[in-house]
C-alpha positions in Angstrom: 105.1 104.4 64.7 107.4 107.0 62.9 104.0 109.3 63.0 104.2 109.5 66.6 106.9 112.1 66.6 104.9 115.0 66.4 102.5 114.4 69.0 104.3 115.5 71.9 106.8 117.8 70.3 106.2 120.8 72.8 107.3 118.5 75.6 111.0 118.9 76.8 111.8 115.8 78.3 113.4 115.6 82.0 116.1 113.2 81.7 118.0 111.5 84.4 120.6 108.9 84.8 119.5 106.3 87.5 122.2 104.7 89.4 123.1 103.1 92.8 126.1 103.1 94.4 126.4 99.4 93.9 127.3 97.1 90.8 124.5 96.2 88.2 121.9 98.3 90.1 118.8 97.2 88.1 120.4 94.4 85.9 122.0 92.2 88.4 125.0 89.9 87.4 126.1 92.1 84.3 129.1 93.5 86.2 130.6 90.3 85.2 130.2 91.3 81.6 133.9 92.4 80.2 132.8 95.8 79.1 130.9 96.7 82.5 132.4 98.9 85.0 129.7 99.1 87.8 131.9 97.2 90.1 134.1 100.3 90.3 131.5 102.3 92.6 133.9 102.5 95.2 136.1 104.8 93.2 135.7 108.6 93.3 136.8 108.5 89.9 134.0 106.2 88.7 131.4 109.1 89.8 133.3 112.0 88.6 133.7 110.9 85.1 129.8 110.0 85.0 129.0 113.4 86.1 131.4 115.1 83.7 130.0 112.9 80.8 126.4 113.4 81.6 126.8 117.2 82.1 128.3 117.2 78.7 125.6 115.6 77.3 123.0 118.1 79.0 121.4 115.6 81.5 119.0 117.2 83.9 120.2 115.0 86.9 121.9 111.7 88.4 119.2 109.9 90.3 121.1 107.9 92.9 118.8 105.2 94.5 119.2 103.6 98.0 118.3 100.7 100.4 119.5 100.5 103.9 119.3 96.8 104.1 120.1 93.6 102.0 117.3 91.3 99.9 116.8 88.6 101.9 113.1 87.6 101.3 114.1 85.0 98.7 114.9 81.6 100.3 115.0 83.5 103.6 118.7 84.6 103.0 120.9 87.4 101.9 123.3 84.8 100.2 121.6 85.1 96.6 122.2 88.8 96.9 125.7 88.2 98.2 126.7 86.1 95.6 125.0 87.8 92.5 125.8 91.1 93.8 122.0 92.3 93.9 122.3 95.9 95.3 124.9 94.4 97.9 127.2 95.8 98.7 125.8 99.5 99.0 127.4 102.6 99.8 125.7 105.8 101.4 125.1 108.1 98.3 125.3 111.8 99.8 129.0 111.0 100.4 129.7 111.3 96.7 127.8 114.2 95.6 130.3 116.9 96.6 132.9 115.1 94.3 130.7 115.1 91.2 129.2 118.7 92.1 133.1 120.0 92.1 133.5 119.1 88.4 130.1 120.1 86.8 127.9 123.6 87.0 124.6 122.5 86.0 123.7 118.9 86.2 121.5 118.1 89.2 121.7 115.2 91.9 118.9 113.7 93.2 119.4 111.4 96.2 117.2 108.9 98.2 117.0 109.4 102.1 114.6 107.6 104.1 112.1 109.5 106.5 111.7 106.1 108.6 115.4 105.9 110.1 117.0 109.2 110.5 116.1 112.3 112.4 114.9 115.4 110.6 117.3 117.7 112.0 120.3 115.8 111.3 119.0 115.1 107.5 118.3 118.9 107.2 121.8 119.7 107.7 123.4 117.3 105.7 121.0 118.2 102.7 121.6 121.9 103.4 125.3 121.4 103.3 125.2 119.7 100.1 123.2 122.3 98.6 125.5 125.2 99.6 128.5 123.2 98.2 126.7 122.3 94.9 125.3 125.9 94.4 122.2 124.5 94.6 121.6 121.4 92.8 120.8 118.6 95.5 117.3 116.9 95.0 115.8 114.6 97.6 114.0 111.6 96.7 111.6 111.0 99.5 111.0 107.4 100.7 109.6 105.8 103.7 111.9 102.4 102.9 110.2 98.8 102.5 113.0 96.2 103.7 112.6 94.5 107.2 116.3 93.8 106.9 116.5 97.6 107.3 114.2 98.0 110.1 116.1 95.0 111.9 119.5 97.0 111.6 117.8 100.1 112.9 116.9 98.6 116.2 113.3 97.6 115.0 111.7 93.9 115.1 110.2 94.8 111.3 109.2 97.6 109.5 106.5 99.9 111.0 103.3 99.6 109.3 102.9 101.0 105.6 100.4 103.9 106.7 102.3 104.8 110.0 105.5 105.1 108.0 103.6 107.8 105.5 102.2 109.4 108.8 105.9 109.8 110.0 106.7 111.0 106.7 103.9 113.7 106.9 105.3 115.2 109.9 108.7 114.8 109.0 108.6 116.9 105.8 107.0 119.7 107.8 109.8 119.5 110.1 111.9 120.0 107.4 109.9 122.9 106.0 110.2 124.3 109.3 113.9 124.2 109.5 114.7 125.0 105.7 112.2 128.0 105.2 111.3 129.1 108.6 114.1 129.1 111.0 116.2 131.8 109.1 115.0 134.9 107.3 116.7 135.1 104.0 118.8 138.0 104.7 119.8 136.8 108.4 123.6 136.7 107.5 125.3 139.8 107.3 128.9 139.4 107.4 129.2 142.7 108.5 133.0 143.5 109.2 132.5 147.1 110.7 130.0 146.1 113.1 130.9 142.7 113.9 127.6 141.2 113.4 127.9 137.7 111.5 124.1 136.7 111.9 121.4 139.0 113.0 120.3 137.0 116.0 116.6 138.4 115.9 116.6 136.9 112.2 117.0 133.4 113.5 114.4 131.5 115.5 113.3 128.1 117.0 110.7 126.1 115.1 109.8 124.6 118.2 108.0 121.8 116.6 106.3 119.2 118.8 104.5 116.6 117.3 103.6 112.7 117.3 107.1 111.4 116.3 109.5 114.3 116.4 110.5 116.9 118.9 112.7 119.7 117.5 113.4 122.9 119.0 115.6 124.2 116.4 116.9 126.6 114.9 118.2 125.2 111.8 122.0 125.0 112.0 122.6 125.8 108.6 122.2 129.2 107.0 119.8 129.2 104.0 120.7 127.7 100.9 120.7 128.7 97.4 117.3 126.3 96.9 116.4 126.2 100.7 114.5 123.1 100.2 115.7 120.7 97.6 114.2 119.7 94.6 111.7 117.3 96.1 111.1 113.7 94.4 108.9 110.8 95.1 108.1 107.4 94.4 105.3 105.6 96.1 101.9 105.0 94.3 99.9 103.6 97.1 97.0 105.4 98.4 99.0 107.4 101.0 101.9 107.8 98.8 99.5 109.5 96.1 98.4 111.8 98.7 101.9 112.5 99.8 102.9 113.2 96.1 100.1 115.1 95.3 100.8 117.5 98.1 104.8 117.5 98.4 106.1 115.8 95.1 107.9 118.0 92.5 109.0 115.2 90.4 107.3 111.4 90.7 109.4 108.4 89.8 107.4 105.5 88.6 108.6 102.1 87.5 106.1 99.7 86.0 106.5 97.5 82.8 104.2 99.2 80.5 102.5 102.5 80.5 99.0 101.4 80.9 100.0 100.3 84.4 100.9 103.5 85.9 98.5 105.6 83.8 95.8 105.7 86.0 98.0 106.4 89.2 99.7 109.4 87.2 96.2 111.0 86.7 95.0 110.4 90.0 98.1 112.2 91.6 97.6 115.2 89.3 93.8 115.3 89.9 94.7 115.4 93.7 97.2 118.0 93.5 94.7 120.2 91.6 91.4 119.8 93.6 93.1 119.0 97.1 96.3 121.2 97.2 95.7 124.1 94.4 98.5 123.0 92.7 99.0 123.0 88.6 99.2 119.6 87.7 101.9 120.3 85.1 104.3 121.4 87.6 104.4 117.9 89.0 106.8 116.2 86.5 106.5 112.1 86.4 109.7 110.3 85.3 109.4 106.7 84.3 112.2 103.8 84.9 113.6 102.6 81.2 116.6 100.4 80.4 117.2 101.6 76.7 119.4 99.0 74.6 120.4 101.0 71.7 122.2 99.7 68.5 123.0 101.4 65.0 120.6 98.8 63.5 117.9 96.7 65.1 119.7 93.6 64.7 122.6 95.1 66.6 120.7 96.0 69.3 119.2 92.8 69.7 122.4 91.1 69.6 123.4 93.1 72.4 120.4 92.2 74.3 121.2 88.5 73.6 124.7 89.1 75.1 123.5 90.8 78.1 121.1 87.8 78.9 124.5 85.4 79.2 125.4 87.6 82.2 122.1 88.4 83.9 121.8 86.6 87.2 118.1 84.8 87.9 119.2 84.4 91.7 120.0 88.1 91.8 116.7 88.8 90.0 114.7 87.0 92.0 116.3 88.3 95.3 115.3 91.6 94.0 111.7 90.8 93.4 111.4 89.4 97.0 112.4 92.7 98.2 110.1 94.6 96.3 107.2 92.4 96.8 107.8 90.6 100.1 107.2 87.3 97.8 109.3 84.5 98.2 109.6 82.5 94.8 111.9 79.8 96.0 108.6 78.2 97.8 107.3 77.3 94.5 108.3 74.8 91.8 110.4 75.3 88.8 107.4 74.6 86.4 104.6 75.8 88.7 102.3 78.2 86.8 102.2 81.2 89.1 99.0 82.5 87.6 97.2 79.8 89.0 98.6 79.7 92.7 96.7 80.6 95.7 98.6 83.7 97.0 96.9 86.8 95.9 100.1 88.8 96.1 101.9 86.4 93.6 98.9 86.0 91.2 98.1 89.7 90.7 101.9 90.7 90.4 102.2 88.0 87.8 99.2 88.7 85.9 100.4 92.2 85.7 103.6 91.1 84.1 101.8 88.3 81.6 98.9 91.3 80.5 101.9 93.4 79.2 104.2 90.5 78.0 101.6 88.3 76.4 104.4 86.3 74.1 105.1 84.4 77.1 103.1 81.3 77.3 103.7 80.0 81.2 104.8 82.4 84.0 107.0 80.3 86.4 109.9 81.9 88.6 112.1 81.4 86.0 110.1 83.5 83.7 109.9 86.3 86.0 113.7 86.1 86.9 114.4 86.4 83.4 111.9 89.5 83.1 113.4 91.2 86.0 117.0 90.4 85.4 117.5 93.3 83.0 116.1 96.6 83.8 114.5 95.5 87.0 110.8 96.6 87.6 110.7 98.7 84.3 110.7 98.0 80.6 113.7 97.4 78.5 113.4 99.2 74.9 115.3 97.6 72.2 116.2 98.7 68.8 117.6 101.7 66.6 117.7 105.3 67.9 114.2 105.8 65.9 112.6 102.7 67.5 113.2 103.4 71.1 112.4 107.1 70.8 109.0 105.9 69.4 108.9 103.4 72.4 109.4 106.5 74.7 106.6 108.6 72.9 104.4 105.7 73.7 105.0 106.4 77.4 104.4 109.9 76.7 101.1 109.4 74.8 99.7 106.9 77.2 100.9 107.4 80.5 101.3 111.2 80.3 104.9 111.1 81.7 107.5 114.0 81.4 110.7 112.3 81.3 112.9 109.4 82.2 115.1 107.9 84.6 117.3 106.0 82.1 118.7 102.6 83.8 121.9 101.0 82.4 122.7 97.5 81.6 126.1 98.2 81.2 127.9 101.0 83.3 128.9 103.6 81.5 128.6 102.2 78.0 124.8 102.2 78.2 124.7 105.8 79.0 127.1 106.3 76.0 124.8 104.7 73.6 122.0 107.0 74.8 124.3 110.0 74.5 125.6 109.0 70.8 122.7 107.4 69.7 119.3 108.4 71.3 119.5 111.8 72.4 120.4 113.2 68.9 117.1 111.4 67.8 115.1 112.8 70.7 116.4 116.6 69.8 115.7 115.9 66.0 112.0 115.4 67.4 112.2 118.4 69.5 111.6 116.4 72.6 115.0 117.4 74.2 117.0 120.4 74.8 120.2 121.4 73.2 121.6 123.4 76.3 120.4 123.7 80.1 117.9 126.2 80.3 119.7 127.8 83.1 123.4 127.1 82.6 125.1 127.0 85.9 121.7 127.4 87.5 120.3 125.3 90.6 118.5 121.9 90.2 115.1 123.4 90.4 116.0 126.2 88.0 116.8 123.5 85.2 113.7 121.5 86.4 111.3 124.2 85.8 113.6 125.9 82.9 113.0 129.1 84.5 115.7 131.5 85.8 115.4 132.5 89.3 113.1 129.7 90.5 115.6 128.4 92.8 113.1 128.1 95.6 109.7 125.9 95.5 107.1 127.4 93.3 104.5 129.9 95.0 101.8 127.2 94.9 104.0 124.4 96.6 103.1 124.1 100.5 106.7 124.8 101.4 106.3 128.4 100.1 103.8 128.9 103.3 106.8 128.2 105.3 109.2 130.7 103.5 110.4 133.6 105.9 111.3 136.1 103.1 114.1 139.3 103.6 112.5 142.1 105.3 109.4 140.4 106.6 109.3 141.1 110.7 109.2 137.4 112.7 105.6 138.6 114.2 104.4 139.1 110.6 105.3 135.6 109.6 103.9 132.7 111.8 105.5 129.4 111.1 102.6 126.9 109.9 101.8 124.1 112.2 
């Protein structure tokens, strides 16, 4: 395994911390551990301390997941999630960014916001505001949502159909491009004290969008922010999700228990980006979910794993699994072998797990619960810094990922272990930088490691919408 260290030496990894404004996040029940602080998520100091810790270690960003409803598929009840604290309760993530940005200068903040339940005009204002206040360090993780519990709280009886959600997302992001990039010319704000002109009127225009889902006359209510369009992240791997990612995503988040599960999807998105949208596939960065459990020795790391397992909530894990898959495992017997059930959804999901965890002889709902209760729908990699780094290199080699979203078992201790133990090993292998590529730069500048690249790349669809300084309105048509 040690021989792997040279294979991808030239790839500088993109590393984010993966969190949510809740307790436990991907490891339900671990809030009970005496060393865990994730239950402090209501305190602003909790997030401020995290931002300072991670920026000192030169993390690219803090990726904040979000959901708009509870996990109530398992046993047709929200109670398992309530009791175990499985992503319940959950706070709104954009609210905390300004506090973290105020104590940092270079780290970015990727925030999940759904296109299904919020008007684009309103979201554009919120994202532009945060981009201004953070000096250009906001990223938007574009999701279409997946929980019926969210749909019901938004006045619907159930989620819109999958492809309809993506059709709406496609129109939604075009409205956002028009607001971010086309509504104001770069130099519209004059702040001319002598003439008394704050904003040149003819350099701000309506977008007059009328589509199937949205009618937005505009103009955008915010002046152009440092990035104009936030760094765009996306996490869907369905057929529609791949098409969306190939056109729009600058980073893709994947969660799978082994690299072979997502390697084909990653390759397909890159190929679509190149052949259909004229993008350099290397400019789409893929980040895999991983929960590292580290020790100075292998024995110490596995002792930590055994310790954590004592606190993990199987009921919470089954609640999360139900929300992610739509499968209610309470309907199956305790000893029922789930690889042999009639439900195709259950069978295919479990066979996927079984394929990459061959040591488990019988897959029951309890086996799945143990599988999911630490690290969620991603792998846990347990061992010394060398062993964990070798495991990450397998992902680079077999799935062609560009970095990782590191989830925690304990907050913030898991991140401290990554910083103290894993990052020096990655730096020794030439896989992680020693300093931000653009200190005090925008999220996009550090993401692409290119000073001056605050706005989307010229090859990106958003650039077609950009109204540049000096260009008369009649020479820049707003794309449809």
